C-alpha distance (Angstrom), angle and dihedral (degrees) to the residues before:
residue distance angle dihedral
X1 . . .
X2 3.80 . .
X3 3.76 122.1 .
X4 3.81 92.1 -113.8
X5 3.79 92.1 50.9
X6 3.82 90.8 48.6
X7 3.78 91.2 49.7
X8 3.81 90.8 50.3
X9 3.81 91.9 49.7
X10 3.80 91.3 46.2
X11 3.78 90.2 51.5
X12 3.80 92.4 49.2
X13 3.81 91.9 45.9
X14 3.80 93.1 48.4
X15 3.78 92.7 47.3
X16 3.81 101.0 35.1
X17 3.82 91.4 123.6
X18 3.80 91.2 59.3
X19 3.79 91.2 47.6
X20 3.77 87.6 54.7
X21 3.79 88.9 49.5
X22 3.79 89.8 53.4
X23 3.81 90.4 49.1
X24 3.83 90.4 51.8
X25 3.81 91.1 49.9
X26 3.83 91.2 49.0
X27 3.84 92.4 48.3
X28 3.79 91.6 47.8
X29 3.83 92.1 50.1
X30 3.80 92.6 48.1
X31 3.82 91.9 49.8
X32 3.80 92.0 50.1
X33 3.77 92.0 45.8
X34 3.78 90.5 53.5
X35 3.83 90.7 54.9
X36 3.81 94.7 51.6
X37 3.81 95.0 103.9
X38 3.83 96.9 56.1
X39 3.81 113.1 108.7
X40 3.80 110.8 -167.0
X41 3.80 123.9 -154.3
X42 3.78 90.1 -105.3
X43 3.79 91.0 50.9
X44 3.80 94.7 47.2
X45 3.81 100.1 42.7
X46 3.80 100.8 32.8
X47 3.81 121.6 13.8
X48 3.81 97.1 41.3
X49 3.80 91.7 45.0
X50 3.81 91.7 50.2
X51 3.79 92.3 45.6
X52 3.81 91.4 50.1
X53 3.80 91.1 51.1
X54 3.86 91.8 48.5
X55 3.80 90.4 48.9
X56 3.79 88.5 66.7
X57 3.83 94.3 51.4
X58 3.75 135.3 80.8
X59 3.78 117.6 -118.2
X60 3.80 92.0 -103.2
X61 3.81 91.3 50.0
X62 3.82 91.0 48.3
X63 3.81 92.4 50.5
X64 3.77 90.3 53.5
X65 3.79 98.1 42.2
X66 3.83 118.8 78.8
X67 3.77 116.2 -157.2
X68 3.78 124.3 -176.3
X69 3.77 128.1 -14.5
X70 3.81 99.4 -70.0
X71 3.80 124.6 106.9
X72 3.78 123.1 -80.3
X73 3.79 90.1 -113.2
X74 3.79 90.8 57.0
X75 3.75 89.9 49.6
X76 3.81 90.5 51.8
X77 3.82 88.8 50.2
X78 3.81 89.5 54.7
X79 3.83 90.3 50.2
X80 3.79 90.6 53.5
X81 3.80 95.5 43.1
X82 3.84 91.3 48.6
X83 3.80 88.9 63.7
X84 3.76 99.7 49.2
X85 3.86 107.8 105.2
X86 3.83 95.2 -153.8
X87 3.86 121.7 91.9
X88 3.80 126.0 -13.8
X89 3.81 121.6 -58.1
X90 3.81 89.2 -109.8
X91 3.80 91.5 55.0
X92 3.82 91.5 46.7
X93 3.83 92.3 53.0
X94 3.78 91.9 46.3
X95 3.84 91.5 46.2
X96 3.78 92.2 61.6
X97 3.79 92.7 49.0
X98 3.83 91.0 47.4
X99 3.77 90.1 50.3
X100 3.78 89.0 58.1
X101 3.79 89.4 47.0
X102 3.80 85.7 62.7
X103 3.81 92.5 46.7
X104 3.81 92.3 51.9
X105 3.83 90.1 48.6
X106 3.83 88.3 46.3
X107 3.82 89.5 53.2
X108 3.82 89.4 51.5
X109 3.82 89.2 50.3
X110 3.79 91.4 50.5
X111 3.81 92.0 49.8
X112 3.79 90.9 48.9
X113 3.78 94.0 50.1
X114 3.81 98.4 39.4
X115 3.80 102.9 35.2
X116 3.80 102.2 28.6
X117 3.81 94.4 36.1
X118 3.79 92.9 -137.2
X119 3.79 129.9 114.6
X120 3.77 90.7 -162.8
X121 3.81 92.2 54.1
X122 3.80 88.4 47.4
X123 3.81 92.1 52.5
X124 3.83 90.5 45.0
X125 3.79 91.6 51.1
X126 3.81 91.9 48.3
X127 3.80 91.5 48.0
X128 3.80 94.5 47.5
X129 3.79 91.8 51.4
X130 3.81 100.2 39.1
X131 3.82 94.2 44.0
X132 3.80 96.8 40.4
X133 3.83 109.5 122.6
X134 3.82 91.1 -138.1
X135 3.76 90.6 57.0
X136 3.81 99.8 46.3
X137 3.82 94.6 38.7
X138 3.79 90.4 52.1
X139 3.81 94.1 53.5
X140 3.82 108.0 22.7
X141 3.81 99.5 35.4
X142 3.79 106.7 25.0
X143 3.81 95.1 31.4
X144 3.81 92.1 -139.1
X145 3.81 124.5 157.1
X146 3.81 98.2 -136.2
X147 3.82 90.4 115.6
X148 3.82 89.0 61.0
X149 3.79 98.3 55.4
X150 3.80 88.4 32.0
X151 3.81 94.0 59.7
X152 3.81 93.8 51.0
X153 3.80 90.9 44.7
X154 3.81 94.5 50.6
X155 3.77 91.1 44.3
X156 3.81 90.6 52.2
X157 3.81 89.9 50.5
X158 3.81 92.3 51.3
X159 3.78 92.5 47.5
X160 3.80 91.0 51.7
X161 3.78 90.4 50.5
X162 3.83 86.9 53.9
X163 3.80 90.6 53.8
X164 3.79 95.5 -108.5
X165 3.82 100.1 126.8
X166 3.82 99.8 163.9
X167 3.81 97.1 59.8
X168 3.83 88.5 35.3
X169 3.83 91.4 60.4
X170 3.79 91.8 41.7
X171 3.80 91.1 57.5
X172 3.77 90.0 42.4
X173 3.84 88.5 56.7
X174 3.82 89.2 49.7
X175 3.79 89.7 51.4
X176 3.80 91.3 49.9
X177 3.82 88.6 50.4
X178 3.82 88.5 61.4
X179 3.77 100.8 40.6
X180 3.79 140.6 -0.1
X181 3.82 90.6 -133.5
X182 3.78 88.3 83.4
X183 3.81 83.6 84.0
X184 3.79 88.5 77.5
X185 3.82 90.6 78.1
X186 3.81 95.6 45.0
X187 3.87 90.2 94.5
X188 3.80 88.3 58.7
X189 3.78 91.5 52.9
X190 3.83 90.6 47.8
X191 3.83 91.9 50.9
X192 3.81 91.7 48.7
X193 3.80 87.8 52.6
X194 3.81 93.3 49.9
X195 3.78 98.0 39.6
X196 3.79 105.0 36.9
X197 3.81 99.0 32.5
X198 3.83 91.4 -157.1
X199 3.83 101.7 126.7
X200 3.79 138.0 38.0
X201 3.79 124.9 -101.3
X202 3.81 85.5 -123.5
X203 3.81 87.2 75.4
X204 3.79 87.6 76.8
X205 3.80 87.9 66.7
X206 3.81 87.4 66.5
X207 3.82 88.5 74.6
X208 3.84 98.4 63.7
X209 3.79 89.7 35.8
X210 3.82 92.0 57.6
X211 3.82 91.3 43.7
X212 3.78 90.6 51.3
X213 3.81 92.3 46.8
X214 3.79 93.3 51.2
X215 3.78 90.8 49.1
X216 3.82 96.6 50.2
X217 3.84 93.3 99.9
X218 3.81 90.6 54.5
X219 3.80 92.3 47.4
X220 3.78 91.3 49.0
X221 3.78 89.2 51.6
X222 3.78 90.9 57.8
X223 3.77 107.7 -88.7
X224 3.82 112.0 137.1
X225 3.79 114.4 -121.5
X226 3.78 88.7 -124.9
X227 3.80 91.9 56.8
X228 3.79 91.9 51.6
X229 3.76 95.6 51.4
X230 3.81 91.3 34.4
X231 3.78 86.7 70.3
X232 3.77 88.9 76.6
X233 3.81 94.7 54.2
X234 3.81 90.9 46.0
X235 3.80 89.2 57.6
X236 3.81 89.6 59.2
X237 3.82 94.9 44.7
X238 3.83 98.4 45.8
X239 3.83 89.6 102.5
X240 3.85 102.9 36.5
X241 3.82 94.6 171.9
X242 3.79 96.2 53.3
X243 3.80 135.3 84.0
X244 3.82 91.6 -168.1
X245 3.80 135.4 9.4
X246 3.78 118.4 -141.5
X247 3.78 91.3 -36.3
X248 3.83 138.9 123.7
X249 3.74 105.8 -135.9
X250 3.82 122.6 130.2
X251 3.81 95.0 -76.9
X252 3.82 91.3 64.6
X253 3.78 86.1 74.6
X254 3.81 92.4 65.0
X255 3.79 111.5 32.1
X256 3.81 139.4 27.1
X257 3.79 123.0 -97.2
X258 3.84 114.7 -82.8
X259 3.84 90.9 9.3
X260 3.77 122.1 89.1
X261 3.79 90.5 -174.1
X262 3.78 112.0 174.7
X263 3.82 89.1 -1.7
X264 3.83 92.1 64.4
X265 3.79 95.8 113.1
X266 3.80 91.7 38.3
X267 3.83 89.0 54.8
X268 3.80 91.0 62.9
X269 3.79 101.2 45.7
X270 3.82 115.3 -4.6
X271 3.78 95.8 55.8
X272 3.83 91.7 51.1
X273 3.79 90.6 50.2
X274 3.80 91.2 47.5
X275 3.81 90.0 52.4
X276 3.83 90.7 48.6
X277 3.78 90.4 50.9
X278 3.81 93.6 48.1
X279 3.79 90.5 48.5
X280 3.76 91.3 45.4
X281 3.82 92.9 53.2
X282 3.80 91.6 47.8
X283 3.79 90.6 47.1
X284 3.85 92.2 52.9
X285 3.81 89.9 50.6
X286 3.82 92.1 49.6
X287 3.82 94.2 46.0
X288 3.84 92.3 48.2
X289 3.80 90.3 59.9
X290 3.83 103.9 100.3
X291 3.79 100.5 -169.9
X292 3.84 118.3 102.7
X293 3.78 112.4 -90.3
X294 3.80 118.3 -126.7
X295 3.80 126.2 -154.1
X296 3.81 88.7 -101.1
X297 3.79 89.3 53.9
X298 3.81 90.8 49.7
X299 3.81 91.0 51.6
X300 3.76 90.4 52.1
X301 3.80 92.7 46.8
X302 3.79 93.0 48.9
X303 3.78 90.5 48.3
X304 3.81 94.2 47.3
X305 3.81 92.7 48.5
X306 3.81 93.3 50.1
X307 3.81 90.7 45.6
X308 3.83 90.5 50.2
X309 3.82 91.6 49.9
X310 3.79 93.3 52.3
X311 3.79 91.6 43.3
X312 3.81 94.0 58.8
X313 3.82 106.7 22.5
X314 3.81 117.5 97.1
X315 3.81 125.4 -126.6
X316 3.79 93.5 39.0
X317 3.83 116.1 162.4
X318 3.80 132.4 -149.8
X319 3.77 95.3 -96.1
X320 3.81 100.3 43.2
X321 3.81 91.0 101.1
X322 3.82 92.6 64.5
X323 3.81 98.8 108.4
X324 3.79 99.6 41.6
X325 3.80 90.5 44.2
X326 3.81 87.5 60.2
X327 3.80 88.8 48.2
X328 3.80 87.7 51.1
X329 3.83 88.6 58.0
X330 3.82 90.2 52.5
X331 3.79 90.8 49.0
X332 3.80 90.0 56.0
X333 3.79 87.8 66.5
X334 3.81 95.9 44.0
X335 3.80 96.0 41.4
X336 3.78 119.9 23.0
X337 3.77 91.1 -165.1
X338 3.81 87.6 75.3
X339 3.81 96.1 60.3
X340 3.82 96.6 91.4
X341 3.83 96.1 46.8
X342 3.79 88.6 45.6
X343 3.80 89.5 56.2
X344 3.78 89.7 50.5
X345 3.79 91.4 48.6
X346 3.81 94.3 49.4
X347 3.81 92.4 43.7
X348 3.79 93.6 58.7
X349 3.81 90.8 43.9
X350 3.80 91.3 51.8
X351 3.82 87.8 52.2
X352 3.79 90.2 60.2
X353 3.81 92.5 44.1
X354 3.77 90.5 52.7
X355 3.80 91.9 47.2
X356 3.82 92.4 52.2
X357 3.80 98.6 40.1
X358 3.82 101.2 39.9
X359 3.82 106.1 9.2
X360 3.82 89.2 -120.3
X361 3.81 113.5 141.3
X362 3.80 105.7 -154.9
X363 3.77 94.0 -177.9
X364 3.83 140.0 2.6
X365 3.80 114.4 -82.7
X366 3.78 91.4 -116.6
X367 3.79 90.9 58.7
X368 3.80 91.0 51.2
X369 3.82 88.8 47.7
X370 3.83 92.4 53.4
X371 3.78 89.7 48.2
X372 3.77 90.1 52.3
X373 3.81 96.0 45.6
X374 3.81 89.8 42.5
X375 3.81 91.1 54.4
X376 3.81 90.0 47.9
X377 3.83 93.0 51.6
X378 3.81 89.8 45.8
X379 3.79 92.3 53.9
X380 3.81 90.6 47.9
X381 3.82 90.7 50.8
X382 3.81 91.2 51.7
X383 3.81 90.8 50.4
X384 3.78 95.4 46.7
X385 3.78 93.5 44.2
X386 3.79 92.5 52.2
X387 3.82 94.2 71.4
X388 3.72 138.8 1.1
X389 3.76 104.5 -93.0
X390 3.79 96.8 -157.4
X391 3.79 121.9 34.4
X392 3.80 116.5 -106.3
X393 3.78 114.6 -104.4
X394 3.80 112.0 -149.6
X395 3.81 114.0 -149.3
X396 3.82 113.2 -155.4
X397 3.78 135.1 177.6
X398 3.83 123.8 -121.9
X399 3.79 90.3 -84.9
X400 3.79 92.7 55.0
X401 3.81 95.5 -106.0
X402 3.81 113.1 149.9
X403 3.83 110.2 -114.7
X404 3.81 99.6 175.9
């Protein structure tokens, strides 16, 4: 073997993890490129129509004209993308979402390398996220913007775990400015406040302050403040007769999709109270644990709280599991016991993606629902089994003999 050949082989061997990273990036890009021609119903009936309307407006007109039920920032993005002469509008919209796919995967890589001190774990985390069907179907096929709000939300969660509350709440406010679903991690922020006692409750005011700041241009252009923030409530009320929309949470066991039926009144109030109670019980259990919480524990807690919220809240849609499904992928690397429930979770989610994108129903809804609930119970069991939730109370007689 020549010296040059030996040096090349040594270089490849010493950097094999980064070659695998490059392969994962290449595979992810090829997959996304192959999906560029898909035009989902949302893309065809909403995004393209809004983009076409904004393409005929001036910037000032676009800032003052709300279209659809998406955030003002998303509408501004459509205005900008409609004016770029390169590629089709569909490809431009998908490109932005795919870019944030890469940023989320990059954040996972950073966490793996910095927190877990392993290049291989970092590469594995990047690959799991970037090559996850849920992630690339959401952005490259459906053309949704969940990766945008998801990146800022996951970044805010990580910063809070690293005891940097100010930037954490700033990015949380940015995430809220893109999508209301950022609310799913608010319970995690509340528990960190109650349990760690490392930041003031006033930090929560940063969220509306950031949202207001980012919407100043729209307000100056004539949009009422109420109409800007009313976008979020309209997202919830778009299907007034439903308790869930193409989803597999607990309510799919009782009523048909898009029809609350006898649970109509419960959908408005009772389901919200049930979700609050479920989150409250879980919060008490988490706070009662006295042992120091590691970053891995925080990831699990944030995941479990978001999962619980979506399991019990009404009006949940097919894509509302996006953020905690990414957290589930991270947990597979930190805790191998979560691999099987993660597969169940992603399987039911892929069922809904397939149903929405192609109309193909791979399984009955009740099967997907049992997969979803089964995964949730499995994750709870892993968490409760990890530690004793409540301290043991030894009962002894007057002579000190242990009775129970």
